[in-house]
matplotlib code that plots the C-alpha trace (Angstrom):
import matplotlib.pyplot as plt

x = [134.4, 131.7, 130.1, 133.4, 133.7, 130.2, 130.9, 134.1, 132.0, 129.4, 132.2, 133.8, 130.4, 129.7, 133.1, 132.7, 129.3, 130.4, 133.6, 132.1, 129.4, 131.7, 132.8, 129.3, 128.9, 132.3, 132.8, 135.9, 136.6, 137.4, 141.0, 142.8, 143.7, 140.2, 139.8, 143.2, 142.1, 138.9, 140.9, 143.3, 140.3, 138.6, 141.7, 142.9, 143.1, 139.9, 140.1, 137.6, 135.9, 136.2, 139.9, 139.0, 136.1, 138.5, 140.6, 137.4, 136.2, 139.4, 139.0, 135.4, 136.4, 139.4, 136.9, 134.8, 137.8, 138.7, 135.1, 135.3, 138.6, 137.0, 133.9, 136.0, 138.1, 135.0, 133.5, 136.7, 136.5, 132.8, 133.6, 136.3, 133.9, 131.2, 133.7, 134.3, 137.5, 139.7, 138.4, 134.9, 136.3, 135.2, 138.0, 137.7, 138.1, 141.0, 142.8, 142.2, 143.6, 146.8, 147.2, 146.4, 148.7, 151.5, 150.8, 150.8, 154.1, 155.6, 155.2, 157.5, 160.4, 158.1, 155.3, 152.2, 152.4, 148.7, 148.9, 150.2, 151.5, 152.2, 154.4, 154.6, 150.8, 150.4, 152.8, 151.4, 147.8, 149.0, 150.5, 147.1, 145.4, 146.1, 143.8, 143.2, 144.1, 141.4, 142.7, 141.9, 142.7, 142.5, 142.4, 144.4, 141.8, 144.5, 145.5, 142.0, 141.5, 144.9, 143.7, 141.2, 143.1, 140.5, 136.7, 135.8, 133.0, 135.4, 137.6, 134.7, 133.3, 136.6, 137.2, 133.8, 134.2, 137.3, 135.1, 132.4, 130.0, 128.8, 125.8, 124.9, 124.0, 120.3, 120.3, 121.7, 119.1, 116.4, 117.8, 115.2, 117.8, 119.8, 116.7, 115.9, 119.4, 119.5, 115.8, 115.6, 112.8, 113.3, 116.3, 117.9, 117.8, 119.2, 122.0, 123.0, 122.9, 124.9, 127.6, 127.8, 128.0, 130.7, 132.7, 132.4, 133.5, 136.5, 137.5, 137.1, 139.2, 142.0, 142.1, 142.2, 144.7, 147.1, 146.9, 145.2, 145.6, 141.9, 141.1, 138.5, 136.7, 134.2, 131.3, 129.5, 126.5, 128.6, 130.3, 127.0, 125.6, 128.7, 128.4, 124.8, 125.6, 128.6, 126.6, 123.6, 125.7, 127.8, 124.7, 123.3, 126.5, 126.9, 123.3, 124.0, 127.1, 125.3, 122.5, 124.9, 126.8, 123.6, 122.9]
y = [160.1, 162.5, 162.4, 163.4, 166.4, 167.4, 167.1, 169.2, 171.9, 172.0, 172.4, 175.3, 177.0, 176.6, 177.9, 180.9, 181.7, 181.1, 183.2, 186.7, 185.6, 183.8, 186.9, 187.6, 184.3, 183.7, 184.1, 186.3, 186.0, 182.3, 181.0, 178.2, 176.7, 176.7, 180.4, 180.9, 178.9, 180.9, 184.2, 182.9, 181.8, 185.1, 187.2, 185.1, 187.0, 186.6, 184.5, 184.0, 180.6, 180.4, 179.8, 176.5, 175.6, 175.4, 172.5, 170.7, 171.1, 169.6, 166.7, 166.2, 165.9, 163.7, 161.4, 161.2, 160.4, 157.6, 156.3, 156.2, 154.2, 151.7, 151.4, 150.7, 148.2, 146.4, 146.4, 144.7, 142.0, 141.4, 141.1, 138.5, 136.5, 136.5, 135.0, 131.3, 131.4, 134.1, 133.5, 134.6, 138.1, 140.6, 141.5, 145.2, 144.5, 142.1, 144.7, 147.4, 145.1, 144.6, 148.3, 149.7, 147.2, 148.3, 151.9, 151.4, 149.5, 152.3, 154.6, 152.6, 155.0, 157.9, 156.3, 158.3, 158.7, 157.9, 154.5, 151.2, 149.0, 145.3, 144.6, 140.8, 140.6, 142.6, 140.3, 137.1, 138.2, 139.2, 135.8, 134.2, 136.4, 134.6, 133.0, 129.3, 129.3, 127.4, 127.8, 130.5, 134.0, 137.5, 140.9, 143.7, 145.8, 148.0, 149.0, 150.0, 152.0, 153.7, 155.1, 157.3, 160.6, 163.1, 163.7, 165.7, 164.2, 163.0, 161.3, 159.5, 158.5, 157.1, 155.2, 153.4, 152.9, 150.9, 148.4, 148.3, 150.8, 153.5, 155.8, 156.0, 159.7, 159.2, 156.2, 158.3, 161.0, 158.6, 158.7, 160.6, 161.7, 163.3, 164.9, 166.3, 167.8, 169.4, 170.3, 169.1, 167.4, 164.3, 161.9, 163.7, 167.1, 165.6, 163.8, 167.0, 169.1, 166.5, 166.6, 170.4, 170.3, 167.6, 169.7, 172.7, 170.8, 169.5, 173.0, 174.4, 171.6, 172.1, 175.8, 175.3, 172.4, 173.9, 177.5, 178.7, 182.3, 183.0, 183.4, 180.9, 181.1, 178.4, 179.6, 177.5, 177.3, 176.1, 173.5, 172.2, 172.0, 170.2, 167.7, 167.0, 166.6, 164.3, 162.1, 161.8, 161.5, 158.7, 156.7, 157.2, 156.2, 153.1, 152.1, 152.7, 150.5, 147.7, 147.9, 147.6, 144.7, 142.8, 142.5]
z = [104.5, 103.3, 106.7, 108.4, 106.1, 106.9, 110.6, 110.2, 108.3, 111.1, 113.7, 111.8, 111.4, 115.1, 116.2, 113.9, 115.4, 119.0, 119.0, 119.0, 121.6, 124.0, 125.9, 127.2, 128.9, 130.4, 134.2, 134.0, 137.7, 137.3, 137.2, 135.5, 132.2, 130.8, 131.2, 129.5, 126.6, 126.3, 126.3, 123.7, 121.5, 121.8, 121.2, 118.2, 115.0, 113.0, 109.8, 107.1, 107.3, 103.5, 103.9, 105.7, 103.5, 100.5, 101.9, 103.0, 99.4, 98.1, 100.5, 99.3, 95.7, 96.6, 98.4, 95.3, 93.1, 95.5, 95.3, 91.5, 91.7, 94.1, 92.0, 88.9, 90.7, 92.0, 88.4, 87.1, 89.8, 88.9, 85.2, 86.2, 88.3, 85.5, 83.0, 83.5, 81.5, 80.1, 76.6, 77.8, 78.7, 76.1, 73.6, 74.6, 78.3, 77.7, 75.6, 78.2, 80.9, 78.8, 77.9, 81.4, 83.1, 80.8, 81.4, 85.2, 85.1, 83.1, 86.1, 88.4, 88.0, 89.0, 91.0, 92.1, 95.9, 96.5, 94.7, 96.1, 93.3, 93.8, 90.8, 91.3, 91.5, 88.3, 86.4, 87.8, 86.9, 83.4, 82.8, 83.6, 81.0, 77.7, 75.1, 75.5, 79.2, 81.1, 84.6, 87.1, 85.9, 87.2, 85.6, 87.0, 88.8, 90.2, 86.7, 85.8, 89.0, 88.6, 85.3, 87.2, 87.1, 87.9, 88.4, 85.4, 83.4, 80.7, 83.3, 84.9, 81.5, 80.4, 83.6, 83.3, 79.6, 80.4, 82.3, 79.7, 81.3, 78.9, 78.2, 81.9, 82.3, 81.6, 84.0, 86.9, 85.9, 87.2, 90.7, 92.8, 95.5, 92.7, 91.2, 94.6, 95.0, 91.5, 91.3, 87.7, 85.8, 83.7, 83.4, 80.5, 82.2, 85.4, 83.6, 81.7, 84.9, 86.8, 84.1, 84.3, 88.2, 88.1, 85.6, 87.9, 90.9, 89.0, 87.9, 91.4, 92.9, 90.4, 91.1, 94.8, 94.9, 92.3, 93.3, 90.1, 88.9, 89.4, 93.1, 94.3, 97.6, 98.6, 100.8, 103.3, 101.0, 98.1, 100.2, 101.5, 98.0, 96.9, 99.7, 98.9, 95.2, 95.6, 98.1, 95.7, 92.6, 94.1, 95.0, 91.5, 89.8, 92.0, 91.1, 87.4, 87.4, 89.3, 86.8, 83.9, 85.4, 86.1, 82.3]

ax = plt.figure().add_subplot(projection="3d")
ax.plot(x, y, z, "-o")
ax.set_aspect("equal")
plt.show()
């Protein structure tokens, strides 16, 4: 998904650079549909590329949010596999499973369009999650992933806390790809800077997606920086969760 966004960005940049130069290389004596397309392209009203970079930025942040949902869902499945019986599931995780399932079921009258909810599966899984039950059980990973409602640092922290993953900022700060992107020194500084950048991305995304009062224009440089950060941060976050679940 991130690769597709980067390809779209490259295409827009190339088209913007080509448009004012195209007239000097066209054989105007030619005929046919191709020449007509060239003429229409050249004569098209100019538009600022920033107006296209904004939607690409929103797509980028949405892709990251989806990644976090998938990571949380995977972590729940791994926790389930690690426990031989339901009684071996931590009390905190068991309670979050119950609360988050109830919260998701409460949205049935006004469901979120981007979520697919299998009510029967949620209920069947919930029935298997009871103390003393020694048969196969399954936590509702969908309920945990549905609780991801944004990409601000607080949202990501809470989403991972629900699956028993906490205090991971210093861990991701050890990722050298992320260090390279941010130009920071030391795990603590990298973690702090990552948190600040994530907060800024979330703020920009909300202003763009919801038509905020403050005008926001995303430049090519900002978009490329955001792509680089999201890519490196996602890798670092995935590694941090893997490390925590391996304990």
